[in-house]
N, C-alpha and C positions, 0 to 999 in steps of 0.2 A: 624413472627415478628422479625425485626432486633434487635440484642442485642446492648446495648450501648457500645461505644468504650472507652477503657481506654487510656487517653492521657499521653504521655511521658512528662518529664519536658520541653523538647524543644518544643513539640507541644503546651503545655499550654502557654509557653512564647510567641510563635509566633502567637497564635490564630488559630492554625492549627486544626480546629474543624470539626468533621464529622457530619455535619448537613446541610440539604438543605437550600438554600437561593434563593429567587426569584430574577430575574434580576433587578427589581426596587429597591432592597435593596443594589445594588452595591455601591452607594455613602456612605451608612451608615456603610459599612463594617469596622471592626476593623482595624485601621491603622497598627497594628502589624501582620496582616495576612501574612501567608507564601507567599513569592514572588518567582515565578519561571520564569527564562528566557529561553524560547525555541529558539533553533536555527534551522531554516528551510533551506534546501539545495536549495530551489527555491521559487518563488512567484507564481508558477503555480497552476494547479488543478489536479495533478496526484494522484495516490493512497496514497502515503505517506503524501502528503499535506492534503488530505481529512481526513486521520487518525489523523493528527495533529490538524486540526480544531475541530474534534469531541472530541479529548482528552481535548482540552482547554475548549470547551463548557461544558463538564462534570465536570471538575475541578472547573471552575468558579461557577457552580451551588452549589458547596460545600463551596464557600467563599474564594477560593484561588486567589491570585493576579497573573494573567498570562500575561506575556509580550513576544513579539516575535522579533527576529532579522532575517531579510531575506536579500539575496544578490541582490534582484531586485524587482521592482514593478510587480504586476500581479494580477490575480483573487483572490489569497489567501489574498493579502493585502486588497483588496476591501471587502471581506467577514469579515475579522478581524475588519476592521474599522466600519463596519455596526453594530457589536455587542459591539463596544467600547473597543477593546483590544489595548493597547499602543504598538507601534511597531517602529522599526528603520531599515533603509536600509543601510547595509554595504556590499560593493562589495568584499567579501572574495572569494578566490579560493577554488575549490574542490581538494581533494587529490586522486581522482580516474578518470580514463579516458578510453574511448574505443579505443583510438589510442596510440601506443607507443610514448613516448615523448623523445626527445633528451636531452642532458645535459643542454643546454641553457633554454629550456622550464621548466625543472625540477627545475633549479636554480631560475627561475622567480617565479615559484609556491611556492618555499620554502621562498623566500623573501616576497612574498605577504602574506603568512601565518603568518610570524613573525610580519609584519607591522599591519595586520588586527587583529591579536590576541590582540595587544595593544589597538586598537580602540574598539574591543568588550569588553575587560576587563574594559575599562573606562565606557562604556555604562552600563555594569552590576553593576559596583561600584556605578554609579550615580543613577541607579534604586534601589540600595540596595537589589538586588536579593539574595535569600538564596541558590539557587540551579540552576545549568545550565543543560539543557536537550537538547542534540543533537538528532534531529529527524531521521537522516539516517546515514549510515556508510560512505557516500560519502564526509563528511566534518569532519575536525579535529579541527577547530579553537575554538570550544566550550570547548573541552577537555583541550586545552592548556591555555585558558583564566581561566578556573576553577582552574587549578593547580597554575597559577600565583596569583590568588586571595585567594587561600586556601578554595575554595568552593567545595562541593561535585558535582560530575558530573554523569549523567545518559546518556547512549547511547541507543537509540531505533533503533534496527537493522531491516530493512525492506527488505534487499536484500542479495542474495548470492554473487553477484558481477559478476564474470566471467560467471558463469553458467546460470544466467537468464538475466542479462543486458549487458553482454559482457564488463564489467568494470574491470579494474585492478588498483591496487595501484601504483601510480607513483613513490613512494619512496620505493617500494618493499613490498612483502607480509610479510616477517619476521619482519621487523621493524614496519610496520603499525599495524599489529595484536598485537605486543608487546605493542605498544602505547595504543591501545584499552583496553588491559588487565590492564595495569599499571595505566591508568588515568581514570578508571571508577569505581564508587562505585557499580553500577549495570548495566547490559546489558539486555535490554528487547528484546526478539525475538518474531516475529509474528507467529511462528509455531515451532513445535517440530523438523521438518526437519532442520530448520535454526539453532536451538539451538544445534542440533547434530553436524552440521558442525563447529560452532564456539567453541564448547567444546573441540576441538582438540588443540586450541591455547589460549583459555581464561579460567581462573579459573571457574570451574563449579559452585562454590558457588556464583558467581556473575551473573550467567545466570538465567533468568526466562522466561517463555512463557506466553504471554498474547495475546489472539486473539483480533483483533480490533473490536470495536463495530460498527454496521451499523445503530444504532438507529437514530442519527441525520440526516444522509444522506437519510434514507427512508422517512422521513417526507417531503422531497422536491422532491421526485421522481414523474415522470409523471405516470399516470395510464392508459392514453389513448393508445390504441394499434395502432394508426395511426401515421405515420411519413411522412411528406411532402417530405423529401429528399429521401425517399425510400418507395414508395407506395407498399402496400401489393399486392402480386400476388397469383395466384392459385397454384404456385409451393410450394413444401415442402422446407422451408427455414431454413438454419442454420445461426447463427450469431457468429462471432468471434471478440471479443473486446480486443484491446491491441495494443501497439506500433508495428509498422512494423519493426520487428527485426528477425534475423534468429532463435534465441532461442524461439520465440513466436509461431512458428509452422504454419505460414500461408501457407507454401508450402505443409504441410501435408493436410491441408483443401482443397486446390486447387486440389491436385492430387486425393484426395478422391472423390471430385465432378466429376472429369474426369472419374474415374472408375464407378461411379454410372450412369453417363450419358451414358457411353458405354453399361451399363447393361439395359438401357431403362427407368431409373427412372427420373422423372421430378423434379429435385432438383436444388437448388442454394445456394450460400453462400454470406453473407454480411460481408465484412471486415471493421470494425470500428476502425479507428486510423490512425496515420501517423508515418513517420520515415524517415531515411536517403533516399535521392532521389535515390541513387544507388540501394538500396535493393528494393525500390518500383518498379523501372524499371525492376528489375529481376523478380519480381512477375508478373508484367504486361506482360513481354515477355513469361512467363510460361502460362499465360492465353491465349495469342494469339496462341502460338505453340500447345496448347491443344484444340483450337477452342472452348473456353468457354466464348466468349463474350456474355453478356446477362445473364450468369449464375454466374459470379463472379463480385461483386459490391464493389467498393472502395468508402467509404463515406468521407475519410479524418478524421481529428480531429473534434469531435463534443462536445458541452458543456455537453450533457447528453446522455448517451448510452442506457438509459432505453427504449425509443421508439423502437430502433432497436431490443432489446431483446423481447419486448412485441409483436412485429409483426413477430416474428420467431417461428418456431416449436421446435427448439432445440438450446441450447447454447453450443458452443465449447470452451474448455480450452486446447489448444494444446501446451502449453509451455513445453519446455524440463525440466525446474526445477523452478517452480513458488514458490517464497518464502512464499506466503500466498495464494492469489487467491481471491481478492476482487470481480472480475468479476464472479467467480464461485458462491459466496454467493449471488451476485445481481441476477444472473440467477435463483438460487434456490428461492429467495424471490419473484421473478416474477412468480413462479409456473411452470418454464420450466424444462424439463429434461436436464441435463448437461452431456456432454461426455468430460472427461478429461484424461490426461496422468497419467501414473503410476509413475511419477517423482516428486521430490520436495515435497511440502506440499499438493498437490492435493488429494492423497489417504487419508489424514487426514480428508478431507472435504466430499469426495464422497465414500459412501459404495457401491461397485460395485453390481449392480442388485437390490439395495434397494432405494438409493437416487440419482442414476445416473449410468453411465457406464464408464469403464476405457479402455484405449488402450495404447500401447507402442509408445512413441515418435519416429518419423521417420518411422512409419509403416502405410502408408496411406491405405493399403489394410485392415488392422484391423479396422482403423477408418471408412472406408466405410462400413464395415460389421456392425459396431455399429449403424451408421446412418440408414442403411437399416433395421435393426431390429426395430427401432422406426418408420420408414416409413411404414413398413408392419404391425405393431401392435400398432395402436393408443391408445388402452386401456393400454398398457404397458407404453407408453409415458405419458399418463395422471397420471398413478399410480406413476411413478417416480417423476413427477413434484409435485404431491400432497405431497408425502413423503418428498421430498427435502424442500418444503416450510415450512412444519410443523417443521422439524428438524432445519432449519436455523432460523426460527422465535424464537424458544426456546433458541437457543444459541447466536444469534447475535442481538436481539432486546431487550435485558435486560440490567440491570445495572451491570452485572457480571464483565465486563472488567474494568469499572471505579472503582469498589470495589477493584479489584486486583491491579490496578495501585495505588490507594490510599494507599494500604498496603505497596507497594514497596517504595513509597515516605516517609512514616512514618518510615520504617526500615532504610532508608538512613540517616534520620535526627534524629534518636533516638540514644543517646549515648549507647555504649556497656557497 
């Protein structure tokens, strides 16, 4: 039984009450309820955007007034409108890039940041938001707008940057990380590995780890194991879901399939996701040079990756340094054995030999050995999948993360 929450003076004044409220009660909510302005780096449907949607869904069920500013229209906008979340589209620039930018481009980004900080601040002021919440490290306008308005700011960090996404700060690491430290009341990290990295430059007292909830997402997942875009075959199938980027490890998967084919195993891999055309061509050339046509399948970007996982025997997480690993948890919840790397947050999610298997990034021979182990021992594959589903259900389909987030919000808004 949950104990009652003691409200701070600020919480009592704003109506920031820890009690459930059904969606139909939205219109009757206390007008003084806490208002949070979330800043999303995109209007898409990537991992960070899904976490944002789930966060908003959980907080609104507690009676909080959640509003969102996005730089563009997209699937996230549509989903937010469907549940009645007020939003605004302001085309602000990011302060991270995969490509080095010259002086002119950096100056343009700086001017765009200044101009759109003002626009964002006016929107927040008009909405009378009490707190600004930036959803990823790739944008900074929320932090500057919060400082301009004297509002507290929370930064939700979903990515390492260079290690996982190939992203670098266009104004330099030292300055940008100092800004994050200086302009944040709290920084929420999606894994212990991510918190360890940022603790080198951000005050540790501001850092906290909250694993994302998968509760809302699982309610909309497909359960059918058929996928018209990739029909099931008799082959032992691996699925790797993620953007086509060098750090995501698609080359490891392709080379492992090549080794297994040479050993006489009937295996294939489905690569779900899209990315820069240059890197995709590099992967396609590797498939041709290895004579793996028909064994390596590119699906491109899909609205829901669960059918690909359901129709596979094993899910791969081959990223060099995954900040969290949403795909890892989705694979576990699908009851599939997951093979992941020993880098980033993946070892936090996979207990080697219990809930999955681990290998070293850049070692396709070791990956092929892990796949063959499951190929040769179906009972082990079933056991790992069962253990993984049990563990992931206990940790990611509960209210734990929303409880933790609620506590962080209270701590930010409670006077010391």
